[in-house]
C-alpha positions in Angstrom: -1.3 -21.5 26.7 -3.0 -24.5 25.3 -1.9 -25.6 21.8 -5.5 -25.7 20.6 -5.7 -21.9 20.8 -3.1 -21.5 18.1 -4.6 -21.0 14.6 -1.5 -22.7 13.1 -1.7 -25.8 15.2 -2.9 -27.8 12.2 -4.1 -27.3 8.6 -7.8 -27.5 9.6 -9.9 -24.5 10.4 -10.9 -25.8 13.8 -9.4 -22.8 15.5 -11.4 -21.6 18.5 -10.9 -18.0 19.7 -9.5 -17.9 23.2 -12.0 -15.2 24.1 -14.7 -17.8 23.9 -12.9 -20.0 26.5 -14.1 -20.0 30.1 -10.8 -18.7 31.5 -11.3 -15.4 29.7 -14.5 -14.6 31.5 -12.7 -14.7 34.8 -10.0 -12.2 33.8 -10.2 -9.0 35.9 -10.4 -6.5 33.0 -13.7 -4.8 33.9 -12.8 -4.6 37.6 -9.6 -2.7 36.7 -11.4 -0.1 34.6 -11.5 2.6 37.3 -7.9 1.9 38.4 -6.7 2.2 34.8 -8.5 5.5 34.4 -6.8 6.8 37.6 -3.4 5.8 36.2 -4.1 7.7 33.0 -5.0 10.8 34.9 -1.7 10.6 36.8 0.6 10.5 33.7 1.4 12.7 30.8 1.6 9.8 28.3 -0.1 6.4 28.5 0.1 3.7 25.8 -2.7 1.2 25.6 -1.8 -1.8 23.3 -4.2 -4.2 21.9 -6.5 -4.6 18.9 -9.8 -4.4 20.9 -8.8 -1.2 22.7 -8.3 0.6 19.4 -11.8 -0.3 18.1 -13.4 1.8 20.8 -13.9 5.5 20.3 -13.3 7.5 23.5 -16.4 9.1 25.0 -16.7 12.9 25.0 -17.1 12.8 28.8 -13.4 11.7 29.1 -12.1 14.1 26.4 -11.7 16.9 29.0 -9.2 14.7 30.9 -7.0 13.4 28.0 -6.3 13.6 24.3 -6.5 10.3 22.4 -4.1 9.5 19.5 -4.1 6.4 17.3 -1.3 4.1 16.1 -2.5 1.6 13.5 -1.4 0.1 10.3 -3.8 2.2 8.2 -2.5 5.3 9.9 0.7 6.9 8.6 3.1 6.3 11.6 5.4 9.3 10.9 2.5 11.7 10.7 0.9 10.2 13.8 4.1 10.6 15.8 4.6 14.1 14.6 1.1 14.9 15.9 1.8 13.5 19.3 3.0 16.7 21.0 2.3 16.9 24.7 -0.6 19.1 25.7 0.0 21.1 28.9 -3.8 21.1 29.7 -4.5 17.4 29.0 -3.0 14.0 29.4 -2.2 12.0 26.3 -3.5 8.4 25.7 -2.2 6.4 22.7 -4.3 3.5 21.5 -2.1 1.2 19.4 -2.4 -2.2 17.7 0.6 -4.6 17.7 2.4 -2.0 15.6 3.7 -0.8 19.0 5.7 -4.0 19.2 8.1 -2.7 16.5 10.9 -0.2 17.0 8.6 2.8 17.4 9.9 5.2 20.0 7.1 7.3 21.6 8.6 9.9 24.0 7.7 10.2 27.6 5.5 7.0 27.9 5.1 6.5 31.6 2.6 3.6 31.5 1.9 0.8 29.1 -1.4 -1.0 29.5 -1.3 -4.3 27.5 -4.5 -6.2 26.7 -2.2 -9.2 25.7 -4.2 -9.5 22.5 -3.4 -9.3 18.8 -5.2 -9.6 15.5 -3.4 -12.2 13.3 -3.9 -13.0 9.7 -3.4 -16.6 8.6 -4.2 -18.9 5.7 -7.4 -20.8 6.2 -6.7 -24.2 4.7 -10.4 -25.2 4.5 -11.8 -22.0 2.9 -8.6 -21.4 0.8 -8.4 -17.7 1.8 -6.7 -15.4 4.3 -8.6 -15.1 7.6 -8.1 -12.9 10.7 -8.4 -14.1 14.3 -8.0 -12.3 17.6 -5.5 -14.3 19.6 -3.4 -14.1 22.7 0.1 -12.8 22.2 3.2 -14.7 23.2 5.5 -13.7 26.1 8.1 -12.4 23.7 5.5 -10.1 22.1 4.4 -8.9 25.5 8.0 -8.1 26.4 8.3 -6.1 23.2 5.3 -4.1 24.2 6.7 -3.5 27.7 9.8 -2.0 26.0 7.8 0.9 24.7 8.2 2.5 28.2 11.4 3.1 30.1 13.2 4.5 27.0 13.0 8.2 27.6 11.6 8.1 31.2 10.8 5.7 33.9 7.7 3.6 33.4 5.5 0.7 34.4 3.6 -2.0 32.5 0.1 -3.2 33.4 -1.2 -6.4 31.7 -4.9 -7.1 31.7 -4.5 -10.7 32.6 -3.8 -12.6 35.8 -0.2 -13.8 36.5 -1.3 -17.4 36.3 -2.9 -16.9 32.9 0.2 -15.0 31.6 2.4 -17.8 32.7 0.5 -20.2 30.3 1.1 -18.0 27.2 3.4 -19.4 24.6 7.0 -18.3 24.8 7.2 -17.2 21.2 4.6 -16.5 18.4 4.3 -19.1 15.7 6.6 -18.5 12.7 5.1 -16.7 9.7 5.8 -19.6 7.4 3.1 -21.6 9.3 0.5 -18.9 8.7 1.0 -18.3 5.0 -0.5 -19.9 1.8 3.1 -20.1 0.6 2.2 -19.5 -3.1 4.7 -16.7 -3.4 7.4 -18.5 -1.5 7.0 -21.7 -3.4 7.1 -19.8 -6.7 10.3 -18.0 -5.7 11.9 -21.3 -4.7 11.0 -22.8 -8.1 12.7 -19.7 -9.8 16.0 -20.2 -7.9 18.9 -20.7 -10.3 20.6 -23.5 -8.2 19.0 -26.9 -8.6 20.1 -27.7 -5.1 17.5 -25.4 -3.6 14.8 -25.1 -6.3 12.7 -28.1 -5.1 10.0 -26.6 -2.8 9.0 -29.9 -1.3 12.5 -30.8 -0.2 13.7 -27.4 0.8 10.7 -26.4 3.0 10.9 -29.6 4.9 14.4 -28.7 6.0 13.5 -25.4 7.6 13.4 -25.0 11.4 9.6 -25.0 11.4 8.5 -26.9 8.3 5.0 -26.1 7.0 2.4 -28.8 6.6 3.2 -30.8 3.4 -0.4 -30.4 2.2 0.0 -26.6 2.2 3.1 -26.9 0.0 1.3 -29.3 -2.3 -1.7 -27.0 -2.7 0.5 -24.1 -3.5 2.3 -26.2 -6.2 -1.0 -27.4 -7.7 -2.3 -23.8 -8.0 1.0 -22.6 -9.6 1.0 -25.5 -12.1 -2.7 -24.8 -12.9 -1.8 -21.3 -14.0 1.4 -22.5 -15.7 3.8 -20.6 -13.5 6.0 -23.6 -13.3 5.9 -26.6 -15.5 6.7 -30.2 -14.6 9.7 -31.5 -16.5 10.2 -35.1 -17.8 12.3 -35.7 -14.6 9.4 -34.6 -12.4 11.0 -31.3 -11.4 9.2 -27.9 -11.2 10.8 -25.6 -13.8 9.6 -21.9 -13.8 7.9 -20.7 -17.0 8.4 -17.2 -18.4 5.1 -16.3 -16.7 6.3 -17.6 -13.4 9.5 -15.7 -13.5 7.6 -12.5 -14.3 5.3 -13.0 -11.4 8.2 -13.7 -9.0 10.0 -10.5 -10.2 7.4 -8.2 -8.6 7.9 -7.1 -5.0 4.2 -7.5 -4.3 1.8 -10.2 -3.0 0.8 -13.1 -5.3 -2.7 -11.9 -5.9 -1.5 -8.3 -6.6 1.0 -9.6 -9.1 -1.6 -11.7 -11.0 -4.0 -8.7 -11.1 -1.3 -6.6 -12.8 -0.7 -9.1 -15.6 -4.5 -9.5 -16.2 -4.9 -5.8 -16.6 -1.9 -5.7 -18.8 -3.5 -8.4 -21.0 -6.5 -6.1 -21.7 -4.3 -3.0 -22.4 -4.7 -1.2 -19.0 -1.2 -1.9 -17.7 -0.6 1.4 -15.9 -3.9 1.1 -14.0 -3.3 -2.5 -13.2 0.1 -1.8 -11.7 -1.3 0.9 -9.5 -4.2 -1.3 -8.3 -1.9 -4.1 -7.6 0.3 -1.8 -5.5 -2.8 -0.4 -3.7 -3.9 -3.9 -2.9 -0.8 -4.2 -0.6 -0.4 -0.6 0.4 -0.8 0.6 4.0 -1.7 3.3 4.6 -3.7 4.0 1.4 -3.5 7.4 -0.4 -7.0 8.4 0.8 -6.9 9.5 4.5 -8.5 6.9 6.7 -9.2 8.4 10.2 -9.1 5.4 12.5 -12.5 4.5 14.0 -14.3 6.9 11.7 -15.5 4.8 8.8 -18.1 7.3 7.8 -15.4 9.9 7.1 -13.3 7.4 5.1 -16.4 6.5 3.1 -17.1 10.2 2.5 -13.5 10.9 1.4 -13.6 7.8 -1.0 -16.8 9.0 -2.6 -15.1 12.3 -3.5 -12.9 10.3 -5.8 -15.2 7.4 -6.8 -18.9 7.6 -5.9 -22.2 9.2 -6.8 -23.7 7.6 -9.9 -20.6 5.3 -10.3 -22.1 2.9 -7.8 -25.3 2.7 -9.9 -23.4 2.0 -13.1 -20.9 -0.5 -11.8 -21.7 -2.9 -8.9 -18.5 -3.4 -6.9 -17.8 -4.9 -3.5 -16.6 -2.7 -0.7 -12.9 -3.6 -1.2 -13.0 -3.0 -4.9 -14.8 0.4 -4.4 -12.0 1.5 -2.0 -9.4 0.2 -4.5 -10.9 2.3 -7.4 -11.3 5.3 -5.2 -7.6 5.2 -4.2 -6.6 4.7 -7.9 -8.6 7.8 -8.8 -7.0 9.7 -5.9 -3.5 8.8 -7.1 -4.3 9.8 -10.6 -5.9 13.1 -9.4 -2.6 13.8 -7.6 -0.6 13.1 -10.7 -2.8 15.2 -13.0 -3.6 18.2 -10.7 -0.5 18.5 -8.5 2.5 16.7 -10.1 2.0 18.1 -13.6 2.5 21.7 -12.2 6.1 21.2 -10.9 6.9 19.2 -14.1 5.8 22.2 -16.2 7.8 24.6 -14.0 10.8 22.3 -14.5 10.5 22.6 -18.3 10.2 26.4 -18.1 13.5 26.6 -16.1 15.2 24.3 -18.6 14.0 26.5 -21.6 15.4 29.6 -19.9 18.7 27.9 -18.9 18.0 29.0 -15.3 20.2 27.7 -12.6 18.5 24.5 -11.3 17.8 25.5 -7.7 17.0 22.9 -5.1 13.3 23.4 -4.3 12.6 19.9 -3.0 12.0 20.9 0.6 9.7 23.8 -0.3 7.8 21.6 -2.8 7.3 18.9 -0.3 5.8 21.4 2.2 3.5 22.7 -0.5 2.5 19.2 -1.4 1.9 18.2 2.2 -0.6 21.1 2.5 -2.2 20.3 -0.8 -2.7 16.7 0.3 -4.3 17.9 3.5 -6.8 20.0 1.6 -7.8 16.9 -0.4 -7.7 14.2 2.3 -4.7 12.4 1.0 -1.6 10.9 2.7 1.5 12.3 1.1 3.9 9.5 2.2 1.5 6.8 0.7 1.4 8.6 -2.7 5.2 8.7 -2.8 5.5 5.0 -1.8 3.1 4.0 -4.5 5.2 6.0 -7.1 8.4 4.2 -6.0 6.9 0.7 -6.3 5.3 1.6 -9.6 8.7 2.4 -11.1 10.1 -1.0 -9.8 7.2 -3.0 -11.3 7.4 -1.1 -14.6 11.1 -1.8 -14.8 10.5 -5.5 -14.2 7.9 -5.6 -17.0 10.3 -3.9 -19.5 13.1 -6.3 -18.5 10.9 -9.3 -19.3 8.8 -7.8 -22.1 5.6 -9.9 -22.1 3.6 -9.8 -25.3 0.9 -7.5 -23.9 3.4 -4.7 -23.5 3.0 -3.9 -27.2 -0.7 -3.1 -26.8 -0.3 -1.1 -23.6 1.0 1.9 -25.5 -1.8 4.4 -24.7 -1.5 7.4 -22.5 -2.5 7.2 -18.8 -6.2 7.3 -18.3 -5.9 10.3 -16.1 -5.3 12.4 -19.2 -8.8 11.6 -20.3 -10.6 14.0 -20.8 -8.2 16.6 -21.9 -10.5 19.3 -20.6 -10.3 18.1 -17.0 -9.4 20.8 -14.6 -9.6 21.4 -10.9 -9.7 24.7 -9.0 -9.5 24.5 -5.2 -12.3 26.0 -3.2 -11.0 26.1 0.4 -13.2 26.4 3.4 -12.2 26.4 7.1 -13.7 23.8 9.3 -13.7 23.7 13.1 -12.1 20.5 14.5 -13.8 20.5 17.8 -12.2 17.8 19.9 -10.6 16.2 16.9 -7.4 18.2 17.1 -4.6 16.2 15.6 -1.6 18.4 16.3 -0.2 20.5 19.1 3.2 21.8 20.3 4.6 21.9 23.7 3.9 25.6 24.3 0.7 26.5 22.5 -2.8 25.0 22.0 -3.3 24.1 18.3 -5.7 25.9 16.0 -9.2 24.6 16.1 -9.6 25.1 12.3 -8.3 23.3 9.3 -8.8 24.1 5.6 -10.3 21.6 3.2 -11.1 21.8 -0.5 -14.9 21.8 -1.1 -14.8 21.6 -4.9 -16.1 18.0 -4.9 -16.3 15.5 -6.4 -12.6 15.7 -7.2 -13.0 13.0 -9.8 -16.4 12.5 -11.5 -17.7 9.3 -13.1 -16.8 10.6 -16.6 -13.2 11.3 -15.7 -10.1 9.1 -16.0 -12.1 6.3 -17.7 -13.2 5.4 -14.2 -16.3 3.4 -15.3 -14.3 1.4 -17.8 -11.6 0.6 -15.3 -14.1 -0.3 -12.6 -16.0 -2.7 -15.0 -12.8 -4.4 -15.9 -11.8 -4.7 -12.2 -15.2 -6.3 -11.4 -14.7 -8.9 -14.2 -11.1 -9.7 -13.3 -11.8 -10.1 -9.6 -14.6 -12.6 -10.3 -12.3 -14.4 -12.7 -9.5 -14.6 -10.1 -11.8 -16.0 -7.5 -12.7 -18.9 -9.8 -9.3 -19.6 -11.4 -6.1 -17.9 -12.5 -5.6 -18.2 -16.2 -2.5 -18.5 -18.3 -0.5 -15.6 -19.7 1.9 -17.2 -22.1 5.0 -15.4 -23.5 8.6 -16.1 -24.0 10.2 -12.7 -24.8 12.6 -10.7 -22.7 13.9 -7.1 -22.8 16.4 -4.9 -21.1 16.0 -3.0 -18.0 14.8 0.6 -18.5 14.8 3.6 -16.3 13.8 6.0 -19.0 10.0 5.9 -18.4 10.2 8.0 -15.4 12.6 10.5 -17.0 10.3 10.8 -20.0 7.2 11.2 -17.9 8.8 14.1 -16.0 8.8 16.0 -19.3 5.3 14.7 -20.5 6.7 12.0 -22.7 5.1 8.6 -22.1 6.9 5.4 -23.1 5.0 3.6 -25.9 7.4 0.8 -27.0 10.9 -0.5 -26.5 12.7 -2.8 -28.9 16.3 -4.0 -29.7 18.2 -1.4 -31.7 19.2 -2.5 -35.2 20.8 0.0 -37.7 19.4 -1.9 -40.7 15.8 -1.7 -39.5 15.9 1.5 -37.4 12.7 3.4 -37.7 10.6 0.4 -38.5 8.2 -0.6 -35.8 7.3 -4.3 -36.0 4.2 -5.8 -34.3 6.2 -8.9 -33.3 9.4 -9.3 -31.3 11.9 -11.2 -33.4 14.5 -12.0 -30.8 14.3 -15.6 -29.6 16.9 -15.3 -26.8 17.0 -13.2 -23.7 18.7 -9.9 -24.3 21.7 -8.8 -22.3 21.4 -5.5 -20.4 24.4 -4.2 -22.4 22.5 -4.5 -25.8 21.3 -1.2 -27.2 17.6 -0.6 -26.9 15.4 1.9 -28.8 12.5 3.6 -27.0 9.4 5.2 -28.6 7.6 8.0 -26.7 4.4 9.8 -27.2 4.2 13.5 -26.2 1.2 14.4 -24.1 1.4 18.1 -23.1 -0.4 19.4 -20.1 -3.7 21.2 -20.7 -3.9 24.9 -21.1 -7.2 24.7 -19.1 -5.3 23.7 -16.0 -2.1 25.7 -16.5 -3.2 28.7 -18.7 -1.3 29.4 -22.0 2.1 27.9 -20.9 2.9 27.1 -24.6 3.3 30.8 -25.5 5.8 31.1 -22.6 7.8 28.2 -23.9 7.7 29.4 -27.5 9.0 32.8 -26.4 11.8 31.2 -24.5 12.8 29.1 -27.5 12.5 32.2 -29.8 14.8 34.2 -27.5 17.3 31.3 -27.6 17.3 31.2 -31.4 17.8 35.0 -31.5 20.9 34.7 -29.5 22.6 32.0 -31.6 
């Protein structure tokens, strides 16, 4: 394949899509259409790999012959594979993006039809932003796709290019380091403890595929502009407190900056969640592939209606706020119930039985009712704990003013009662087993909207997001602080009992009980130093869970009577 067809061939944006080149027009894709259809009808399972193939919704005329499933980054892979039970009355066709190149094992794939195309994201040096281009895959990628068959049964591979064209493809795809902006990577190099490896310019030129020096220089200039590293008198890049804090998050650079900006305005919890959601795939709100109208409808159930008239957001920001509200809805409506049951068992000194598997099954069904992806919600929760631990380890100044309760406890009167209705799926059946045809009906909650504009301070958070996104597009501003704190894991433990962490500070017997507005320690604290934590109690609402307080009081009264 010609070098000019690679988006990473240089730092300019002169990339020309190979699909506009004359050689593509001569490829025998259209003439193979009938032969491909015949092959699909011959086999129980056929895998079609390629970004373009996944963008086309199968016609209803063909649905009587085969059932189509989707594998895509925005689709939960585990759920998709569980749904791929073989139908006895129909053939099965799986449309997949290059996710099929990974170690996904799909049983009984007899044919793989490879378009030899892939959608690749790379850093556009001219526009200073990530861009996506449809490119030809390398031979090694094509071999990975071929490996999807022959695992559990014999199989064949059909590539929709000529042999001579395939022979001109690159042997291997370009390394990721040549496709990135390198802001996060350069920052992490600057934060390295050893001076032998904390010079980004020198270190990155020693790698096997060194990036263009101008890309590294631009990343350094941006980081210096936001004061993530500072230039010492010897000309070395030394990380600031702000830079070390950014590098401590296991998120993308932009997501990490967003978190700190929200923390600076006192909406830290919401900022953490939105930063995580910027990187998350799949998102908590179910996104049926190729059915954007359904995804929009589901999103509007969590953020929509008059919200769009009050706050003007772009499409990405609207999806971000919608998924934030969906996560908060899950926390308030579903998660608070098992937390309350946990407290009741504790108050009665009942044996703590393992109910995890049963709870997960109930949760899975509840998520299905409300168009949510269970695995995504759990993933967001896990990353949330990691980010929060990093913040309490570093203790930036804004932590002192982020002591309010989560916005999903506003208003107190919020409640949700499910109104379930059965819907016919028609040809959009997503599950089947080997012996029986699946039910043509699913249940969905119709008590919409799930989150109205006046709930969870949605309008306020959306307005702040709009301002911060515009600010980030222009420049990233400084967040100066030089205070550290110890690692905490108590926030999650407290939240499980409706206690929310308000403040943490070094324990001092002489001043214990006094809450100062300033942190007096000038040096980083060791993890072994004692730390004091201040919690606020926010009990769940009796509107949502009836008069639970009377039950708890009776249990405590019975305990006192026995002592």
